C-alpha positions as a printed NumPy array, in Angstrom:
array([[-49.446,   7.778,  20.266],
       [-50.895,  10.986,  18.805],
       [-47.843,  11.229,  16.633],
       [-48.507,   7.883,  14.8  ],
       [-51.456,   7.456,  12.435],
       [-52.355,   3.942,  11.964],
       [-54.475,   2.914,   8.813],
       [-57.462,   0.855,   9.245],
       [-59.323,  -1.109,   6.693],
       [-61.383,   1.192,   4.566],
       [-59.104,   4.374,   5.263],
       [-58.163,   6.353,   2.268],
       [-55.96 ,   9.396,   1.64 ],
       [-58.029,  12.264,  -0.1  ],
       [-55.976,  14.076,  -2.863],
       [-56.576,  17.033,  -5.011],
       [-56.685,  16.515,  -8.67 ],
       [-53.357,  18.185,  -9.287],
       [-51.351,  16.229,  -6.599],
       [-49.361,  13.001,  -7.15 ],
       [-51.578,  10.014,  -6.589],
       [-50.198,   7.776,  -3.748],
       [-49.193,   4.387,  -4.771],
       [-47.711,   1.213,  -3.316],
       [-43.914,   1.017,  -2.802],
       [-42.563,  -1.793,  -4.874],
       [-39.279,  -3.444,  -4.325],
       [-37.139,  -3.857,  -7.456],
       [-35.94 ,  -7.373,  -7.117],
       [-33.406,  -7.402,  -9.994],
       [-29.986,  -8.689,  -9.292],
       [-28.382,  -5.595, -10.761],
       [-30.265,  -3.324,  -8.355],
       [-29.137,  -5.548,  -5.447],
       [-25.406,  -5.482,  -6.48 ],
       [-25.669,  -1.7  ,  -6.753],
       [-26.947,  -1.424,  -3.343],
       [-24.202,  -3.64 ,  -1.925],
       [-21.656,  -1.628,  -3.673],
       [-23.191,   1.655,  -2.319],
       [-23.113,   0.27 ,   1.184],
       [-19.591,  -1.03 ,   0.831],
       [-18.323,   2.328,  -0.458],
       [-20.077,   4.015,   2.496],
       [-18.528,   1.678,   4.886],
       [-15.01 ,   2.427,   3.457],
       [-15.778,   6.136,   3.814],
       [-17.032,   6.036,   7.35 ],
       [-14.323,   3.685,   8.487],
       [-11.687,   5.738,   6.721],
       [-10.468,   2.497,   5.239],
       [-10.097,   2.607,   1.45 ],
       [-10.952,  -0.341,  -0.739],
       [ -7.3  ,  -0.943,  -1.281],
       [ -6.953,  -2.169,   2.405],
       [ -9.113,  -5.146,   1.608],
       [ -7.387,  -5.825,  -1.76 ],
       [-10.101,  -4.406,  -3.772],
       [ -8.418,  -2.808,  -6.815],
       [-11.383,  -3.425,  -9.165],
       [-11.672,   0.25 , -10.038],
       [ -8.189,   0.351, -11.165],
       [ -6.521,  -0.808, -14.461],
       [ -5.712,  -4.312, -13.133],
       [ -1.984,  -3.661, -12.842],
       [ -0.255,  -4.299,  -9.588],
       [  0.297,  -0.886,  -7.999],
       [  3.748,   0.287,  -7.341],
       [  4.866,   1.405,  -3.947],
       [  3.922,   5.089,  -4.497],
       [  0.651,   4.218,  -6.152],
       [ -0.128,   1.969,  -3.171],
       [  0.655,   4.832,  -0.815],
       [ -1.757,   7.187,  -2.768],
       [ -4.525,   4.391,  -2.45 ],
       [ -3.912,   4.04 ,   1.236],
       [ -3.714,   7.833,   2.226],
       [ -6.84 ,   7.709,   4.384],
       [ -5.821,   4.474,   6.285],
       [ -2.389,   5.785,   6.742],
       [ -3.678,   9.067,   8.141],
       [ -5.934,   7.146,  10.472],
       [ -3.087,   4.905,  11.639],
       [ -0.884,   7.96 ,  12.177],
       [ -3.614,   9.605,  14.37 ],
       [ -3.949,   6.308,  16.467],
       [ -0.079,   6.018,  16.821],
       [  0.042,   9.717,  18.069],
       [ -2.811,   8.897,  20.511],
       [ -1.095,   5.704,  21.955],
       [  2.547,   6.931,  21.823],
       [  2.583,   8.756,  25.158],
       [  0.645,   5.986,  27.048],
       [  2.893,   3.358,  25.635],
       [  6.062,   5.355,  26.685],
       [  4.6  ,   5.672,  30.284],
       [  3.873,   1.827,  30.359],
       [  7.381,   1.058,  29.125],
       [  8.877,   3.423,  31.699],
       [  6.841,   1.979,  34.531],
       [  7.72 ,  -1.657,  33.363],
       [ 11.403,  -0.778,  33.437],
       [ 11.107,   0.736,  36.85 ],
       [  9.524,  -2.432,  38.149],
       [ 12.55 ,  -4.291,  36.734],
       [ 14.854,  -1.802,  38.558],
       [ 15.879,   0.474,  35.653],
       [ 15.006,   4.219,  35.571],
       [ 13.945,   5.413,  32.222],
       [ 12.   ,   8.589,  31.759],
       [  9.183,   8.485,  29.232],
       [ 10.814,  11.357,  27.431],
       [ 13.969,   9.255,  26.751],
       [ 11.976,   6.556,  24.923],
       [ 11.517,   6.654,  21.321],
       [  9.004,   4.59 ,  19.441],
       [  9.205,   4.222,  15.658],
       [  5.95 ,   3.458,  13.974],
       [  6.02 ,   1.835,  10.664],
       [  3.137,   1.957,   8.106],
       [  3.258,  -1.713,   7.334],
       [  3.248,  -1.061,   3.387],
       [  5.842,  -3.102,   1.528],
       [  8.814,  -1.223,   0.074],
       [  9.122,  -1.211,  -3.734],
       [ 12.763,  -2.064,  -4.414],
       [ 12.637,  -0.973,  -8.095],
       [ 11.115,   2.309,  -7.152],
       [ 13.685,   2.879,  -4.335],
       [ 16.444,   2.006,  -6.725],
       [ 15.079,   4.548,  -9.341],
       [ 14.899,   7.204,  -6.659],
       [ 18.475,   6.503,  -5.491],
       [ 19.716,   6.52 ,  -9.077],
       [ 18.098,  10.001,  -9.754],
       [ 19.378,  11.513,  -6.448],
       [ 22.895,  10.398,  -6.991],
       [ 23.147,  11.248, -10.607],
       [ 23.218,   7.631, -11.819],
       [ 26.257,   6.674,  -9.553],
       [ 26.33 ,   3.368,  -7.627],
       [ 24.809,   3.392,  -4.226],
       [ 25.593,  -0.144,  -3.275],
       [ 28.554,  -2.486,  -3.814],
       [ 28.308,  -5.388,  -5.95 ],
       [ 29.2  ,  -7.651,  -2.937],
       [ 26.465,  -6.208,  -0.775],
       [ 23.855,  -6.342,  -3.55 ],
       [ 24.457,  -9.991,  -4.149],
       [ 24.451, -10.831,  -0.488],
       [ 21.126,  -9.013,   0.065],
       [ 19.224, -10.106,  -3.021],
       [ 20.309, -13.64 ,  -2.869],
       [ 20.3  , -13.901,   0.848],
       [ 23.85 , -15.37 ,   0.844],
       [ 26.563, -15.861,   3.416],
       [ 29.865, -14.125,   3.334],
       [ 31.549, -17.265,   1.86 ],
       [ 28.863, -17.89 ,  -0.796],
       [ 28.995, -14.185,  -1.856],
       [ 32.803, -14.262,  -2.183],
       [ 32.513, -17.52 ,  -4.345],
       [ 29.776, -15.883,  -6.481],
       [ 31.866, -12.886,  -7.07 ],
       [ 34.838, -14.949,  -7.968],
       [ 32.755, -16.723, -10.639],
       [ 31.476, -13.401, -12.034],
       [ 34.962, -12.116, -12.293],
       [ 36.259, -15.217, -13.954],
       [ 33.375, -15.048, -16.499],
       [ 34.31 , -11.392, -17.218],
       [ 37.961, -12.47 , -17.777],
       [ 37.021, -15.494, -20.067],
       [ 34.705, -13.439, -22.097],
       [ 37.279, -10.759, -22.654],
       [ 39.993, -13.116, -23.89 ],
       [ 40.108, -13.401, -27.655],
       [ 38.382, -10.24 , -28.355],
       [ 40.704,  -8.215, -30.384],
       [ 40.089,  -5.253, -32.429],
       [ 39.791,  -6.278, -36.103],
       [ 41.079,  -4.011, -38.65 ],
       [ 38.754,  -2.775, -41.286],
       [ 39.692,  -3.972, -44.732],
       [ 39.13 ,  -1.672, -47.699],
       [ 36.058,  -2.663, -49.883],
       [ 36.804,  -2.68 , -53.552],
       [ 34.828,  -0.326, -55.752],
       [ 34.334,   2.307, -53.093]])
């Protein structure tokens, strides 16, 4: 108890004339100060937990646009690094558990033979992927028209065949009647 000094009624703090005079601590009850404090604590939470604000959908510091796939990855670098560390930590243990479970069911699988693929969970950006493919292949097609229609429209094989037949018939119909018109000379030129 010698460490703590308790003030009693009538106690005072003697000060020299050149020192700062002790005063009461006053709480600034303005809303702006409170919101700044909340923002500071939230940013510290993001930093300590290694989870950026983008994890919780807080993109208020950005321009307001929806981020592309690569921009979202840049915003999520810290959480992705944390997830990678956790995956590396749990990977050997999960392989041993899978191996032991398989052994219980009568199948011998060594943990070294098991491969676990960990995905980051971020959505793929199809427009960005198409642009990258176009650059890497020099602008050549990387996907057939049939496959593109089937994937994008989630169609069965029969529906895709029918759609391609309609597209081809539209191409034929639009090309009929298009003939090269000869240029007539203009008088006075």
